[in-house]
N, C-alpha and C positions, 0 to 999 in steps of 0.2 A: 657492905664490904667488911669482911673480917680481917683481923690483923694477925700477922705471923707470931707464933709463940715458940718458946723453947729454943730449939737449935738455930732458929733464924732461917730455916729453909722453907720457902713458900710452897703451899700445897693447894693453890687456887686452880679451879677449872676455868678455861676461857669463857668470857661472856659471849652470849649469842649475838652475832652481828646483826645490827639493824641499820647499817649504813646506807642501804639502798632505799630506805623509806624517805618519802618526800617530807621535808620539814618546812612548813609554811612560816614558822617563826624565824627560821634562819634566812629564808628568802626576804622577809620583810626587813630584817636588820640590814641585809645587803642592799636592798633598794634604798633604805634611808641613808646608808653610807654613800651610795652613788647618786643621791638626789641632785647634787650640783651638776653632774654630767647629764642627767635627764633634763634639767632646766636649760643647759647649754644647747643640747640637741633639739629641744622644743623650740628655742629661740631661733636656731639656724633653720629649722624646717619652716617655721612661719615666715621668716625673712625670705627664704628661697621661694616659697609659694607666692608671696606678694610680688617678688621680683619677676616670677614667671607670668603672673597675671598682668603685671604692668607692661611687659614687653612682648607678650604673645599677641599677635594680631587677632582681633575678635572675628569670629565667624558667625554670619547671620543665616537663618533659614529663610529661603524664598520659596513660596508655594503658590500654585494656581490649580483650579479644578476645571476639568475638561469633560464634557458629556459626549460619549459615543452613542449616537442615536440608534434606536432599533429600527431596522429598515422597514418593518411591517407597520410602524407607527408614524411614518412620515411620507412625504411625497416620493421618497426613494422607490417605494413599491410601484407607484404609478409610472415612474420613468422606466423602471425595469420591465414593466409590462409592455412598454412601447419599444422594447429591444434597444434601448439607448445605454443602459447601465447594467453590466453583468455582475454576478458574484454576490456573496454574502459577507457581511462584516464579521470579523473575529476579533474580540477585545484583546486576546493574547497577542495576536499579530500586530495590532495597533500599538500595544505597549512596546513591542520589540522595535517597531518603526520609529517611535518617539525617542527611543534610546539608541538609535542607529548612528553610525559614523557619518553617513551621508547628510543627515539633517544637521548634525553638529558642525560639519564642515561648512554648510550653507550659512549657519548662524555666525561662525567665525568670519566668513567672507563679508556678511552683511554689516556686522558691527566692528570689523577690523580689530578683533580681540587679540590678534597676534602682535599688534603694535602697542607697546606699553611705555608709559612715562613714569619714571621712578624718582623719588626724592630721598636723599640720604639723611637719616636722623643721627642722634648722638649714639644710639646703640644699633638700631635696625634700619633697613631700607624699606620704605613703604611705596605702594603704587598709587598714582593719582589718576582719577577717572572722571569723565563727564565734564560738568561745568567747572570743576575745581582744577582742571588742567590749565597751566599757564600758557600753553600754546597748543594748536591743533596741527595734525599731520594729515595731509591729503595725498593719496597715492595716485599719481598721474599715470604711471606705467609700472607694472610688476614684471620683473624679468622671469623668464621661464625657469631658469636655474637659480632662482632666488634662494639665498642662504641666510641662516640666522646670523645676526650681527648686533653689535651694541655700540653706541656713540655717546659722547659727553657733550651736552648742549648748555651753553651759558648765554642768557638773554641780556640784551641791552635795549635801548629805546627804539632804535630804527632798524637794528640788525641783530644777528646772533652769531656766536662762534660755535662751530661744530668740530670736534676732534675725532680722529679715527679714520679720516679720509686723507691719508697721506699727510698727516699733521693737523695743525689747527687752522681752520678756514673760516673767514668771515663771509656771511651770506645775508643779503637784504631780505626782509620778510616778503613773501609772495614770489620770490624767485625759485625756479626749479633747481633742485640739487640732486645729484646722482649718488645713491648709496648702494651697498651690496644687494639690498632687497629690490631696488628699482629706482624710479624717479619720483621724488616726493616734493611737496610744497609745504612749508611751515609758515603758519600765520600766528601772530601774537594775540593772546586773549587779554584785552586791556582791563578786564574786571578783576584779574588776579595779580597780586603783587609778586614779582619775580624774586626767587631766592638767589642771593648773591653767590651761593656755593655752586649753583648749577644743577642740572638734571641729567638723568640717564635716559637715553632714547634706545629702546630695545625692540628689535625685529625678530620675533620667534618664528620657528618653522611652522607653517600653517598646519601641516599634518599632525605634528606633535601637539599643537595647541588644540586641534579638534579631538584627538584621542584623549587628551587630558580633560576636556570639557565633557566628552562622552562618559568618562568614568565618574564624573561628579553628578550627572543627571540621574535621578531615580523617578520611576513611574510606577505607581501602585494603585490597585483598586481601593476606593474608599470603603466599599462593602463587597463581600465575596461574590455575590450574584448580580450586583449592580453594574451599570455602565458608566459611572462617573469615575474618572481617573484623577489622582493627585500627581501633578508634575512638580517636582521639587528639586532643590539643590542648595548647597551651602556655599556662601561666598563672603569674602572679607569686605566687599563693598556692596551695600544693599542696592544702590542704584544700578550697578552693573548686573547684579543677579536678576533684578526685575526686568531689565531690558533683555537679558538672555532668555528668560522663560517666555516673555511675551513674543519675542522674535521666533523662538522655537515653535510655539503654537501657530504663529502666522505662516511659517515655512511648511509646517505639517499640513495645515489646511490647503495651502497652495498646491502641495504635492498631491493631495487627495483629489482636488479639482482637476489637476492635469491628468490624473489617471482616468477620471470620468470623461473628460473631453477628448481623450485620445481617439476614440472610435468616431465621434462626431466630426472631429477635425479631418480625419482621413476621408470620411464620406463626403464632406464639403469640397475637399480638394479634388476628389474624383468627379463630382457633379460639375464643378467649375470647368474642369477639362472638357467634359462632354458638352456642356453648354456653349463653350467657345467654338467647338467643332460644328455644332448644329447651327449656331449663329452665322458662322462663316458660310456654310452651305446655303442657308436661307437668303442671306444677302446676295449670294451669287445668282440664285434662282430669280429673285425679284428684279435684279439688274437685267437678266436675260429676257424676262417677260416685258420689261419696259422697253428694251431695245427692239424686241420683235414688234411691238405695237407701233413704235416710231417708224419702222421701216416698211410695215405693211398696213394697208387700210384694214381696220378692224371690221370683221363681218360677224354679225350675231349668229349664234349657233341655233339651228332649228330645235324643235321640241324633242324629236327622237334622239338627236345627238346629245342633247342635255341629259336625257335619261341615262343613255349609255355612259356618258361622262360621269354622272353622279354615282352610278354603280361601280364603275371602274375606279373612281377616286376612293370610294369606301373600301373596296378590296385592297387597293394599294396602301391605304392608311393602316389597315389591319396587318397587311404583309410587312410594311416597314416597321410597325411596332414590334412584330414578332422577330424581324431581322435584328432590330435594336436589342431585343432581349437576348437573342443568340450571341450578338456581338458582346454584350455585357458579360454573358456567361463565359465566353472565350477569354475576355479580358481578365475576369476573376480567376479563371483556371490558370492562365499564364502568370497572374500576380502571385497566386499561392505556390505554383510550381517553382517560382524563382526565389522563394524564401531561403535565406542562408542560415537563419537561426530560429529558435522557438519563442522569440520575444516580440514578433510582429503581430499586430491586431488586424483582423479582416473587417473591412467596412460592412455594416449590416444593411444600411439604407442605400441600395444601389439600383433600385427599380424593379426588384424581384418581389413577388408576393407568394412564392412557394413556401408554405409553413414548415415543411420538413427541412428545407435548406436553411431557412431563418433560424430554426432551433439548433441545427448543427453549428452554425456560425456563432450564435450566442453562447453555446456550450464551449466552443473553442476559445472565444474571447474571455470567458470566465476563468478557464484554466490559465490563459496567458496572464491575466491580471493577478491571479494567485501566485504565479511564478515570479512576477515582478515584485510583489510584496515580499516574498520569501528571500529573494536575492538581496534585499536590504539588510537582512538579519542572519543570513546563512552563508555557508561557504559552497563552492562549486562541487565539493565532494559529498554534500548532504544527500543521503539516500532519498529523502522526500522530493528534493529537486529533480533527481534522476527519474523518479516515477512520474513527476509532472511533465518532464520533457517527452517521455515515452507516450503519455496520454495525449499531449499536444500533437505529436506526429501522427498518432492513430486518428485523432479527430480530423486532421487535414486530409488524410487519405479517404475518410468517410465523406468529407465535403466534395473532394474531387470525383468520387464515384457517383455521388448524387448529382453533381453538375453534368456529368456525361449522360446520366439517365434522363435528365431534364432536356438536354440538347437533342437527344434522340426523339423525344416526344415533340419538341418544337419543330424539328426537321420534317416529321410526318405531317404536322399541321401546315408547314410552309409549302409542302407539295400540293396540298389542297388549294391553297391560295394561288399557287402558280397555274393550276388548271383553270380556275375561274378567271384569272387575269388573262390567260391566252384566249379564252372564248370571247371575252369582252373586247379584247384588242382586235380580233378578226372583224367584229361588227363595227368598231370605230374606224377601221381602215376604209370602210365604205363611205365615210364622211370625207369631204374635200380636204386636201393636205393642209391648207392654212388654218382651217378650223380645227383640224386634228392637232396641229402644233400648239394652237392656243389652248386647247383643252389639256394637253400634256403639261404645259408650263403651270397652268392653274392647279392641276392635280398635284404636281410636285411641291408647289408652294404650300398647299393645304396640309400635305403630309408633314413637311418639316415644321410648320407652325404647330401642329398637334404634338409632335415630339418635343419641341421647344417648351411649350406650355407645361407638358408633363414633367420635364426635367426641372423647370423653374419652380413648379409646385413642390417637388420633393426637396429641392434645395431650401426653400423657405421653411418646410417642416423640420428639416435637420437643424437649421439655424435657430429655430424656435426652441428645439430641445436643448441645443447648446446653451442658449441664454437662460433656460429654465433650470440648469444644473445647480444644485445647492450642496453645501458641505454636509457630510454625515456627522459632523461634530458641532458642538456649540460651547463657547467659553462660558462656564458657569460663574467662576470667580477669576478675575484678572490676577496677575502676579502681585503678591503682597509680601511685605517684610514681617515675619513672625517673631523677630527678635533674636537675641544672641543665643546661640546653642553651644558655643565653646569660645574661650575656656569657661567652665562652670565654676564660678567663684566659690560658691558654698561648698561644693564637693571637693575642690582642690584644697581649700583651707581645712576642711574636716580631715581629709587624708593627710595633710601636713601635720596636723596635731596628733593624729593617730600614729604616724610614722615617727614623729618626734618623741613619742612615749614608748612605742613598741620597740624601735631599733635599739636604744640603749639597754632596755630590759632584755631583749633577745641576746645582745652582746654579752650582758652579764651572765645570763643563763648558760649560753654556749661556752663562755670562758670558764665558768665554774664546772660545766660538764666535762670539758676536755682538759681541765687542769689536773696535773698529776702530782701536785705538791700538797702537803698537809695544810689544811685551811683552818681547822678549828679543833677544839678539845674533844668534841663528840666523835670525830673520826678515829681518835685514839681509843677512847673508852669503848666504842662499839666493836672494835676489832681485836682487842687484847685485854687481858685481866691484869696486866702489870700496873702497879700503883703509880699514880702521878704524884711525885714528891713536891712539885711546885712549877710555877710558870714565871718566866723572866721577860719583862717588857723590853722592847727595843729602844735603845738610846743612842744618840749620835755622839755621846761623850767619848773622846779618844783615850781616856785614862784606862790603864790596864786594871787597876784596883778601884772599884767604885764604892766599896763599903769602908766606912771609917767608924771610929768608936762613937762619935756623936752624930753620924749621918742619919738623916730622916727622909732621904729621897725614896721614891717608890721602889727602885730596884734594890736599894739597901734593905728595905723592909721585906722584899721578896726573898732575898738571901737569908734573912733572919727567920722567915717562915719556913724555908727549906731546912735550915739548921734545926728548927724545932721538930719538923716532921721526921728527921733522921732518927730522933730518939724513939719514935713510935715503931720504927722498923725492927728494932732489937730491944724490946723492953726488959727481957730477962737476961741479957748478955751485954757485956761492955762492948761498945762499938769503937773500934780502933783504926782499922784499915779500910779505906774507901777507894774503890776503883772507878775512874771516870773515863768513859769511852763514847764512841758514836759510830755511825755506819760509814761516814765518809768525811773527808777533810772539809773544814769550813763551817761545821755545825756549832762550834763554840765550846768544845770540851776543855780547851786550855784556859779560856776565859772563866768558865764555870769552876774549874779546878782551883784557879788562883783566888777567886773571890770567895769560894766556899771555905778555903783554908784561912783566908783573912777573917771571915766571919767567925770561925772557930777560935782563932787566935785572940780575937777581941775579948772572949770570955775568960781569958787567962790560960787556956789550954795550949800546951807546947805542941806546935803543928809543923810538920815538914811536908813539902811537896816534892814528889819524885817525877822527874821529866823522863818517863819511860817511852816516850814517842821517839825512839832512837833513829827513826828514818827521816822524820821531818820535824825536828824540835822547834818550838816557838816560845816556850815559856821563858827561857833565859833572855830572849830578845825583848819580850814584853817588859821584863824587869831591869833591862840594861845591865845584866850581870855577865861576867866572863864565862865562856864555855870551853876553855882549854882543858879543864880537868873536871871529870864527872863520872857518871855511872859506867860508861864503856871503859874508862881507865881503871876504875876500881875493880871491875870484874876480870879484866885481863891481867892487871899487875897487882902486886902486894902493896896497896896504898892504905894508909891509916884512914879510919872513918872521918876523923875531924878535917882531913885535908879536902874532902869533897863536899862537906856541908857548908853552905853559905847562908849568911843572915840576909834577910830582905831589908833594905834601907828604910828607916823610919817606921818599922813595924816591929813591935815587941812580940816575942813568942812565935815568930813566923820565920821558917827556914826553907831552903830549897836546895835540892841536889840536881844539878843540870845533867843533861844527857852526855856531855863530853863529845869528843870527835865522833862523827858518824861511822859506825863499823860496817864492814862488808857483810857480816853475818849476824844480824841482831837476834834472830830466833835462837841460835846456838848459844849466844851469850846469856839469854834469859834462863837457859837450862843449867847454867853453871852453879857449882856449890857456893860460890862467893855471893850469888844472888840470895841464897838462903841465909847466909851469914849476915848479909846487909839487913834483911827484914827482921831477923832476930835481934840485932842490935837496935834498930829503930824502934821496935815495939817496947824494948826495955827503957829507952831514953826519951820517947815522945808520947804524948797523949793521943795525937791523931796523925795518921799517915794518909796523905792524899796522893793517889797514883794517877798521873796523866799519861794514858797509853795511846798507842796507835789506833786508827779506826778499825773496828771489827770487820767491816765489809771488805777490807782490802788485804789485811794480813792477820796472822794468828797470834800476834804478840799478847793481846789481852787474855786470850784463853790460856796462855802459858803462865801468866801471872795470877790467874784467878784463884789458885790454891792458897795464895798468901793473904787474900782479902776477906773482910767480913761483910761488906756490902758493895753492890755494883750499881752504878748510876749510868743510864744510857741517855745521851743528849739527843733531842730532836729539835730541829730549828723550824720555826713557823714560816711557811711559804718558801722553804728552801729544801727541806727533806722530802723525799719522794714518799708517796702513799705506800709503795711496795715495801718500804722499810718496816712498817708496822707488822705485817705477817712474819718478816724475818726475825725481829726481836721477840715476837710472841713465841716463835718456835724455840728460840734460845731459852726463853722463860719456861716453856712447858717441858723441854728436855733437860732443864736444870743445869745448863752449861755455866751459869753464873749464880753465885749466892746472893739471896735477898735483892733481886733486881728491882730497880725503880726507874722512873722516867722523869726527866726535867725538860719542859718545853721552853726553848730559848728563843729570843728575838721576836716576841709577839708585837706585831705592828697594829696600832689602832688606826687603821685607814678605811674604816667603813666596811671591812669584810665580815664583820659579825662574829669574830672569834669568841668562843665561849658563851655566846648569847648574853653578853653583858657582864661576864665575870672578870672584866679587866681590873687593873689595879689603879688606885688613886691614893689620895690622902684621906684619913678619917679612921674611925674605930671600926673594927670588924672582927668577926670570929669565924673560924673555919672548923671543919671536922675532918680529922684524919689526914690523909695524904693530899697535899696540894692546898690545904686551907689553914690548918693548924691554928695556933694562937699567935697573936701579934697585934700591933697597933700601928696606925699610920694616920697622918693628918689629912682630913677631907679637903680636896680641892674645891674651889668655888664652882658651882654648877653654871655652865655656859648657856646663854640664851639661844633661841633658834637661829637668829641672824648671825651670832658669833660662830655657831657650829657650821652654818652654811658657808660663811666666809672662810672658815678653816678648811672646809672641804674643797672650795675653789682653789685655795693655795696649794693644797696637796695635789 
């Protein structure tokens, strides 16, 4: 940087701004300054993490493995070939069934999961399960309109108190008590010590509990193409989670067997009904034969009659069997025609051996089984279900058409039996009547016996197939506790440490990014070429004048440094009149004016301060001097110079001219000829004239006085003045609105903000160069240790 020569008018070009460049050194200084806050945030984060870990219920993962068997690798294929079990297994459907609401509801019912016993702790309320429960609850009767409810139970030796049922009620263990859920019996668990504070007994809505359980159960394939499924869930109580998973697989297996046994059970029901009917008829015939023999002497039948009888009996057996087949077909036709929905299964083992009909029935039952599986995991509006319903209806129509076709064929065959039977009957009529009746009864008994034996055989075959049904699944691994899955202690503490460090740093960066106030010297130097005459540190001292003749305080040395730098501003011309201004009120121009004048007067120079801030004067108040007579009086009236000049108490060579009464038109007063007379007089009688003017950003008073001054000082206050002030004063500098402009940075706070990158002021010997550094000396303050600086940061 060059210095002004000759006339004192600066001819500097503005420095190219680099204020947008990232300065890592500045950031490091800021972080060091804010280190106490980082430590505090880190401590709070770690404490909060430990608190969260301490009081957050631990969640355990419970897992089991279930094998879905391939039907071609098990006895399933053999049973399917016997027309007992229809359909193919689909692993995707089995996963949906395991995750279905229906199975979850059955688990809730089986384990009474909607009945909970809770114990209040110091911070949270925890649930008690299994053997740790101090009492058990047995549901005697559940009301149809059972509602969710909660009660407070306090245990004693032989009885307990339950509140919430019309007040506080005492009940003996084992007695039935009626609650909103239903009728229950509470029994004491003598192995668990009762809590004197009592317990909460909660009856949740079963549907809500089942939905909640359904959402927690996950079923996935262990391998993409394999048939082993992992059934898992997370639960706060490992014992309960194991019971739930085991019960779920048990209910799932039972549901699968029920699906398989549905066809066989319906067939057995049909056969039992027919056996009962045939048994009744056979008993009636045997009783009639016995009665006939008792009332008539038995006469043996001759050989010819026996032959006719044998032939006739054979025809009748075939005829009755065919009639029975037709009856079964008519029963099946009526059974199918009366179906009201598409969820009914058709019995396959009903005494028919027609392969086409059997295939049609098995295809129909396969579709029904698929529909029943899909209904567990789909809604009624599912297009796939609609297509299944249509297919089932079409299959039934095909079965009915096939039955009618078979009946037609049977009826033709029946006509042949009728013809043979009529011919044999005509021959038998030639046999005496008693013998003929005997032969008829014997024939009827033989026919019914043959039908009975056939039906009994088919029933035994069906029961055998029912007993042979096995699950298509096998439990590979029972439910086991895989350990805690949440909260993850390591991850939470790592995240807490990271947040404890990142959050304060982020706050610092954002605060600095959005800060509109001047933070450091570099922001000034990078945006303007105006020389910095000096920097004044912030002090809490309430004294107006901080510089004394023997003062060696940091701020006193800073004013001496500024006084020295002023000489370099006009090396070839005597400096006499100095204007001090700022952009707005509160930046410290009056303070700087007063102490700069005091610094000059200490050297023996006769110095006067002019309080030309006629709108908002403060200088006279700082010095506790009267302000009844001053500049405004002098300019308006013909008052002698000596009447307005006041000496500053206890200060040699320091004088002040106060503003006087606040005028209505300060700008017009400054243009008066008496203002010119005043400056001419003061320049002849004083060595230095310090002018404290109004802020430049608000009024034009300083511009009107500029013609009387030799040097202009612009005050910028650290962390108070806006960054937008720098372009404003740079424009004044480039347009040469003020002579020999310089800047003083006032009120620098050493609060860890990193101002000046360590250029702060202290005590000790130091040398500077040009504006802002100059020559001077100061006593070096003792260097603080790390812990002292850390403690100082906490205090701030």
